[in-house]
VMD Tcl script that draws the C-alpha trace (Angstrom):
set ca {
  {0.01 -0.06 -0.05}
  {1.21 3.55 -0.79}
  {0.08 6.59 1.07}
  {1.37 9.98 1.12}
  {1.47 11.98 4.43}
  {3.98 12.69 7.34}
  {2.29 9.71 9.07}
  {2.44 6.21 8.51}
  {-1.18 4.79 8.57}
  {-3.01 1.74 7.43}
  {-6.26 -0.22 7.59}
  {-5.81 -3.56 9.27}
  {-7.65 -6.79 9.10}
  {-10.95 -7.37 11.08}
  {-9.20 -9.92 13.29}
  {-6.54 -7.47 14.12}
  {-9.19 -4.87 14.92}
  {-10.98 -7.29 17.27}
  {-7.42 -7.94 18.90}
  {-6.79 -4.34 19.40}
  {-10.31 -3.91 20.90}
  {-9.14 -5.74 24.08}
  {-6.36 -3.36 24.80}
  {-6.67 -0.71 27.40}
  {-6.77 2.81 26.01}
  {-6.65 6.35 27.46}
  {-9.64 8.42 28.57}
  {-10.05 11.84 27.09}
  {-8.59 13.37 30.35}
  {-5.47 11.11 30.05}
  {-4.96 11.83 26.46}
  {-5.01 15.54 27.22}
  {-2.58 15.09 30.15}
  {-0.18 13.01 27.82}
  {-0.40 15.70 24.97}
  {0.57 18.36 27.50}
  {4.12 16.65 27.27}
  {5.68 19.19 29.68}
  {4.50 20.61 32.99}
  {6.20 22.74 35.64}
  {5.87 21.87 39.37}
  {6.20 24.68 41.86}
  {7.44 23.83 45.34}
  {6.64 26.85 47.33}
  {5.84 27.48 51.17}
  {7.42 27.94 54.51}
  {10.55 25.82 53.43}
  {11.14 28.49 51.10}
  {11.96 30.90 54.03}
  {13.49 28.41 56.35}
  {15.96 26.95 53.68}
  {14.69 23.41 54.42}
  {13.40 20.69 52.11}
  {11.08 19.20 54.72}
  {9.37 21.43 57.39}
  {8.42 20.01 60.74}
  {5.13 21.78 61.14}
  {6.31 24.12 63.92}
  {7.04 27.06 61.41}
  {5.47 30.55 62.32}
  {3.29 31.53 59.46}
  {4.72 35.02 59.85}
  {7.96 33.88 58.01}
  {5.84 33.44 54.86}
  {6.41 36.93 53.22}
  {7.10 36.93 49.54}
  {7.43 40.64 48.88}
  {7.10 40.36 45.20}
  {5.01 37.27 44.41}
  {3.87 37.25 40.84}
  {2.11 34.19 39.56}
  {1.85 35.67 36.29}
  {5.56 35.70 35.99}
  {5.60 31.98 36.72}
  {2.86 31.33 33.99}
  {4.34 33.49 31.54}
  {7.86 31.87 31.93}
  {6.15 28.40 31.58}
  {4.27 29.37 28.51}
  {7.16 30.99 26.79}
  {9.26 27.98 27.38}
  {6.54 25.66 25.71}
  {5.06 24.13 28.95}
  {1.43 23.59 28.98}
  {0.47 22.98 32.59}
  {1.67 23.74 36.04}
  {1.12 22.16 39.43}
  {1.34 24.07 42.80}
  {2.21 22.48 46.25}
  {-0.99 23.95 47.95}
  {0.18 22.04 50.91}
  {3.44 20.26 51.79}
  {4.47 17.90 54.59}
  {4.75 20.80 57.07}
  {1.00 21.34 56.81}
  {1.24 25.12 55.89}
  {-1.70 25.85 53.53}
  {-1.11 28.32 50.70}
  {-4.88 29.20 50.78}
  {-6.96 30.49 53.70}
  {-8.21 27.15 54.78}
  {-11.05 26.97 57.32}
  {-9.53 23.60 58.53}
  {-6.41 25.09 60.17}
  {-4.67 28.28 61.41}
  {-1.54 27.13 59.89}
  {-2.11 29.01 56.54}
  {-1.38 32.19 54.66}
  {-4.33 33.93 56.56}
  {-1.96 34.03 59.64}
  {1.05 35.60 57.55}
  {1.80 39.19 56.85}
  {1.56 38.47 53.17}
  {-1.20 40.64 51.47}
  {-2.09 41.68 55.10}
  {-3.27 38.19 55.92}
  {-5.84 38.33 52.95}
  {-3.78 36.64 50.44}
  {-4.44 33.34 48.55}
  {-1.57 31.95 46.60}
  {-3.81 29.15 45.12}
  {-6.17 31.69 43.65}
  {-3.45 33.80 42.21}
  {-1.86 30.64 40.73}
  {-4.89 29.20 38.97}
  {-5.94 32.72 37.76}
  {-2.35 33.17 36.23}
  {-2.52 29.70 34.70}
  {-5.75 30.47 32.85}
  {-4.74 34.01 31.89}
  {-1.62 32.40 30.04}
  {-3.56 29.38 28.66}
  {-1.89 26.76 30.95}
  {-3.79 23.83 32.71}
  {-3.51 24.19 36.53}
  {-2.90 21.37 38.95}
  {-2.61 21.22 42.71}
  {-0.66 19.00 45.17}
  {-2.10 18.47 48.68}
  {0.30 16.46 50.87}
  {-1.45 13.68 52.65}
  {1.37 13.95 55.57}
  {0.75 16.80 57.70}
  {3.36 17.37 60.49}
  {1.48 20.30 61.90}
  {-2.00 19.26 62.48}
  {-2.84 17.49 65.77}
  {-5.53 15.36 63.93}
  {-2.78 13.55 62.03}
  {-2.45 9.77 63.22}
  {-6.01 9.77 64.44}
  {-6.97 8.19 61.32}
  {-10.78 8.79 61.13}
  {-10.56 12.25 62.16}
  {-7.71 13.35 60.01}
  {-9.30 11.62 56.97}
  {-12.25 13.81 57.60}
  {-10.06 16.92 57.79}
  {-7.96 15.96 54.76}
  {-11.06 15.59 52.60}
  {-12.27 18.89 53.86}
  {-9.15 20.56 52.69}
  {-9.24 18.77 49.39}
  {-12.92 19.65 49.02}
  {-11.95 23.38 49.39}
  {-9.47 23.16 46.87}
  {-11.72 21.07 44.37}
  {-14.70 23.29 44.77}
  {-13.42 26.82 45.05}
  {-10.79 27.12 42.14}
  {-12.42 26.22 38.99}
  {-11.42 23.30 36.75}
  {-8.26 21.46 37.44}
  {-6.27 19.33 35.06}
  {-4.36 17.21 37.61}
  {-4.72 16.40 41.33}
  {-1.16 15.21 42.64}
  {-0.84 12.85 45.52}
  {2.22 11.07 47.07}
  {2.59 8.32 49.70}
  {4.61 10.47 52.30}
  {3.49 8.95 55.64}
  {5.52 9.92 58.62}
  {4.67 10.61 62.23}
  {2.54 13.54 63.08}
  {2.77 15.83 66.02}
  {1.29 13.04 68.32}
  {3.90 10.58 67.26}
  {1.36 8.31 65.34}
  {1.09 7.51 61.68}
  {-1.84 7.88 59.59}
  {-3.94 5.23 57.73}
  {-5.00 7.00 54.65}
  {-8.55 6.33 53.05}
  {-7.35 6.49 49.51}
  {-10.64 5.11 48.04}
  {-12.48 7.92 49.62}
  {-10.03 10.54 48.26}
  {-10.22 9.23 44.79}
  {-13.95 9.22 44.82}
  {-14.02 12.77 45.98}
  {-11.89 13.91 43.28}
  {-13.93 11.99 40.68}
  {-17.06 13.46 41.87}
  {-15.75 17.17 42.22}
  {-13.24 17.40 39.33}
  {-14.22 14.50 36.84}
  {-12.04 15.98 34.07}
  {-8.99 15.99 36.30}
  {-6.43 13.14 36.27}
  {-5.16 11.86 39.55}
  {-1.41 10.94 40.02}
  {0.13 8.82 42.56}
  {2.16 5.56 42.73}
  {-1.11 3.68 42.24}
  {-2.83 6.39 40.00}
  {-5.60 5.79 39.46}
  {-5.05 7.80 36.26}
  {-1.39 8.54 36.09}
  {1.60 6.67 37.86}
  {4.97 7.82 39.11}
  {7.78 6.64 37.09}
  {9.57 5.26 40.04}
  {12.36 7.77 40.52}
  {12.91 11.45 40.87}
  {15.51 11.68 38.12}
  {13.07 12.52 35.18}
  {13.91 9.25 33.58}
  {11.04 6.89 32.35}
  {11.67 3.20 32.14}
  {12.73 1.42 28.97}
  {10.51 -0.29 27.95}
  {7.74 1.81 29.13}
  {4.09 0.60 28.80}
  {1.19 2.76 29.58}
  {-0.83 -0.41 30.46}
  {-0.37 -1.74 33.94}
  {-1.60 -4.47 36.29}
  {-3.65 -2.58 38.96}
  {-2.89 -5.31 41.46}
  {0.98 -4.60 41.18}
  {0.69 -1.19 43.02}
  {-2.49 -0.81 45.17}
  {-1.69 2.35 47.15}
  {0.59 5.42 47.22}
  {3.88 4.70 49.22}
  {4.01 0.99 48.46}
  {7.48 -0.53 47.80}
  {9.42 -3.69 46.88}
  {11.05 -4.99 43.73}
  {7.73 -5.81 41.95}
  {6.44 -2.32 42.76}
  {9.50 -0.72 41.32}
  {9.26 -2.83 38.08}
  {5.66 -2.09 37.68}
  {6.25 1.82 38.04}
  {9.37 1.78 35.75}
  {7.97 -0.37 32.96}
  {4.22 -0.78 33.32}
  {2.94 -4.22 31.82}
  {2.20 -5.19 28.22}
  {-0.53 -7.32 29.59}
  {-1.94 -4.87 31.92}
  {-5.71 -4.25 32.10}
  {-5.74 -0.66 32.82}
  {-4.31 2.52 31.08}
  {-2.01 4.32 33.77}
  {0.79 6.21 31.93}
  {3.98 7.31 33.77}
  {4.82 10.84 34.92}
  {8.61 11.56 35.25}
  {9.32 14.22 37.89}
  {12.43 15.95 38.81}
  {13.82 19.28 39.77}
  {15.74 21.91 37.79}
  {17.88 22.29 40.85}
  {19.40 19.78 43.28}
  {16.68 20.48 45.80}
  {12.84 20.93 45.38}
  {12.41 24.03 47.42}
  {14.44 27.30 46.49}
  {17.87 27.52 48.25}
  {20.17 30.61 47.42}
  {23.19 28.41 47.59}
  {21.90 26.46 44.62}
  {21.72 29.40 42.32}
  {24.69 28.29 40.53}
  {23.58 24.67 40.20}
  {20.56 25.00 37.95}
  {20.40 22.38 35.10}
  {21.46 23.94 31.69}
  {19.23 24.02 28.63}
  {21.23 21.06 27.27}
  {20.68 19.02 30.39}
  {16.89 19.80 30.32}
  {16.89 18.54 26.59}
  {18.35 15.24 27.86}
  {15.54 15.05 30.39}
  {13.15 15.64 27.54}
  {14.60 12.67 25.65}
  {14.45 10.33 28.74}
  {10.92 11.22 29.54}
  {8.75 12.50 26.77}
  {11.00 10.61 24.50}
  {10.17 7.50 26.45}
  {6.48 7.63 26.43}
  {6.25 9.71 29.48}
  {5.41 13.23 30.52}
  {8.12 15.55 32.22}
  {7.07 17.24 35.38}
  {9.89 19.72 35.94}
  {10.10 21.53 39.42}
  {11.12 25.08 39.12}
  {10.88 26.59 42.79}
  {9.89 30.24 43.32}
  {12.30 32.42 45.32}
  {11.77 34.11 48.77}
  {10.44 37.15 46.71}
  {7.79 34.78 45.17}
  {9.42 34.83 41.54}
  {11.12 32.34 39.46}
  {14.94 33.10 39.65}
  {16.79 34.47 36.53}
  {19.04 31.51 36.32}
  {16.03 29.17 36.20}
  {14.21 31.30 33.61}
  {17.33 31.44 31.32}
  {17.67 27.58 31.40}
  {14.05 27.05 30.53}
  {14.41 29.45 27.70}
  {17.64 27.76 26.55}
  {15.72 24.45 26.61}
  {12.97 25.83 24.55}
  {15.36 27.40 21.95}
  {17.04 23.88 21.70}
  {13.84 22.08 21.04}
  {12.94 24.67 18.31}
  {16.23 24.32 16.64}
  {16.69 20.49 16.85}
  {13.17 19.53 16.10}
  {12.42 22.45 13.61}
  {11.61 20.78 10.38}
  {10.26 17.28 9.69}
  {12.29 15.88 6.87}
  {9.57 13.32 6.27}
  {6.66 15.80 6.02}
  {4.82 15.03 2.54}
  {7.11 11.76 1.85}
  {5.74 8.85 0.04}
  {5.17 5.89 2.42}
  {4.90 2.19 1.29}
  {3.59 -0.43 3.78}
  {4.34 -4.07 3.40}
  {1.23 -6.33 2.97}
  {1.69 -7.66 6.61}
  {1.79 -4.24 8.08}
  {4.85 -4.96 9.90}
  {7.13 -2.61 8.05}
  {6.92 0.67 6.20}
  {9.29 2.56 3.88}
  {9.53 6.26 3.63}
  {10.92 7.78 0.37}
  {11.91 11.37 1.23}
  {12.43 12.19 -2.55}
  {15.84 13.60 -1.78}
  {18.91 12.96 0.32}
  {18.94 14.49 3.71}
  {21.08 14.15 6.85}
  {18.99 12.99 9.84}
  {20.01 12.42 13.46}
  {16.55 12.32 15.31}
  {13.48 10.40 14.76}
  {10.19 10.76 16.58}
  {7.93 7.79 16.32}
  {4.29 7.79 17.76}
  {1.55 5.19 17.98}
  {-2.03 6.22 17.73}
  {-2.63 5.62 21.47}
  {-6.39 6.38 21.15}
  {-6.37 2.59 19.99}
  {-4.02 1.57 22.89}
  {-0.29 0.63 22.88}
  {1.06 -2.42 21.16}
  {4.66 -1.94 19.91}
  {7.18 -3.91 21.89}
  {10.25 -3.54 19.64}
  {11.17 -1.83 16.45}
  {14.04 -1.05 14.09}
  {14.70 2.14 12.16}
  {16.85 1.78 9.01}
  {18.17 4.21 6.43}
  {19.63 4.01 3.06}
  {20.91 6.62 0.62}
  {21.05 4.28 -2.34}
  {23.21 1.73 -0.78}
  {22.65 -1.18 1.70}
  {20.29 -0.55 4.55}
  {21.93 0.41 7.76}
  {20.39 0.61 11.22}
  {19.86 4.05 12.57}
  {18.11 3.03 15.80}
  {16.58 0.11 17.64}
  {14.25 0.31 20.53}
  {11.54 -1.24 22.62}
  {8.19 0.48 23.31}
  {6.85 3.55 21.38}
  {3.49 4.46 22.78}
  {2.72 8.17 22.81}
  {6.12 9.11 21.61}
  {9.67 7.52 21.18}
  {12.34 9.99 20.33}
  {15.57 8.60 19.21}
  {18.97 10.10 18.46}
  {21.47 8.49 16.37}
  {24.59 9.58 14.60}
  {23.86 11.87 11.69}
  {23.28 9.86 8.69}
  {22.58 10.84 5.05}
  {19.40 9.02 4.00}
  {16.97 9.20 1.12}
  {14.85 6.17 2.37}
  {13.92 5.15 5.85}
  {12.50 1.83 6.79}
  {10.53 1.17 10.06}
  {10.29 -2.34 11.06}
  {8.02 -3.55 13.90}
  {10.03 -6.32 15.39}
  {7.65 -7.32 18.08}
  {4.16 -6.22 19.08}
  {1.31 -7.39 21.31}
  {-1.25 -6.63 18.65}
  {-0.94 -5.06 15.23}
  {-0.43 -1.33 15.11}
  {-3.26 0.75 13.71}
  {-1.13 3.87 12.99}
  {2.39 4.95 13.49}
  {3.85 8.29 12.55}
  {7.43 8.97 11.82}
  {9.14 12.25 11.94}
  {12.70 12.81 11.07}
  {14.99 15.74 12.06}
  {18.42 16.95 11.19}
  {19.07 17.63 14.90}
}
mol new
graphics top color blue
foreach p $ca { graphics top sphere $p radius 0.5 }
foreach p [lrange $ca 0 end-1] q [lrange $ca 1 end] { graphics top cylinder $p $q radius 0.2 }
display resetview
């Protein structure tokens, strides 16, 4: 079959369609989440002013005093760098709430910022929407300040009350972010979280939001804080492998990193890391910000491995993103624009073999390529387990790249090669692919 377009597409036999029908596939919310590709995490709170990573809950709210807080600066920076979403730490483990919660006095309402009438969450969501970004919120389940923590029924009620305030009062959210942090509270006791109740609450109040945690239920952690997704990386998982946030063990690690080709639910991986060594702002780290080149490497190991990159960029004590961080984000954006500027395969002639396991692209000219982006049509699920990409400039075929899973995106870098024809071979798959697109870049 011959087709002309930048994508490789083909109709497949009825039996193959039936096989694909049994594969898990994303909801519309999961699909929108994946297509964001890049999101910024904002760790901000009392730790910003104490120069700590984890507060102990005894902090005086009066220390929270960002003199120049400008959430629009956060959002403008994110948008201009090509990010499409942002997530704010509405409450970290110290229990300090960045909104005037009725559930506690440990909040911005007891700080001098905005005369005690400020609401960081409100300014954050308003800034996101003004700049066309999708907002998300993180509410730490661990609370080292609240005396109810460790009295499980009582604290679960309080936590759900806090969550309800965030879910009902700030408009539509794209993501609600949870982790499994579970240490002692001020009473020395540990908490038994009621996760089914929490997830049900989010579903009811924010049905279009995806929920992130080790156990999803919509988006899973990639298993590390390095911004590196597993290889292979399946978006399908076995829900029995990780049943609650904070679970541990070799089986959990494998499930988070790699997913499961035989998994029954769709739960793609989010790769989180920080632009700095720490998660909160520390003046001593101003000279240790990741460069644009290093951020591009993270892009390749996250988005380029069927994941989404959640990059933490912490506001300073003034309430602004630091100039060094902004410069790196802009450099990252410039690199993506320069390296991925023009698709050499756009408009090329594509010929599929009759068994749909291989396709050949004729560029119509010789060109130097060093990066390929492959994409499955994940609206039909994910099936490719191994592939080879070969190139020729009139001579023998030579291997450009080999890899495992593709999914939403597989971005491969290889030695610059002059090619006129490129061949994609599906070496292994759990069902026939419906559509695979191939883009080639000079890099």
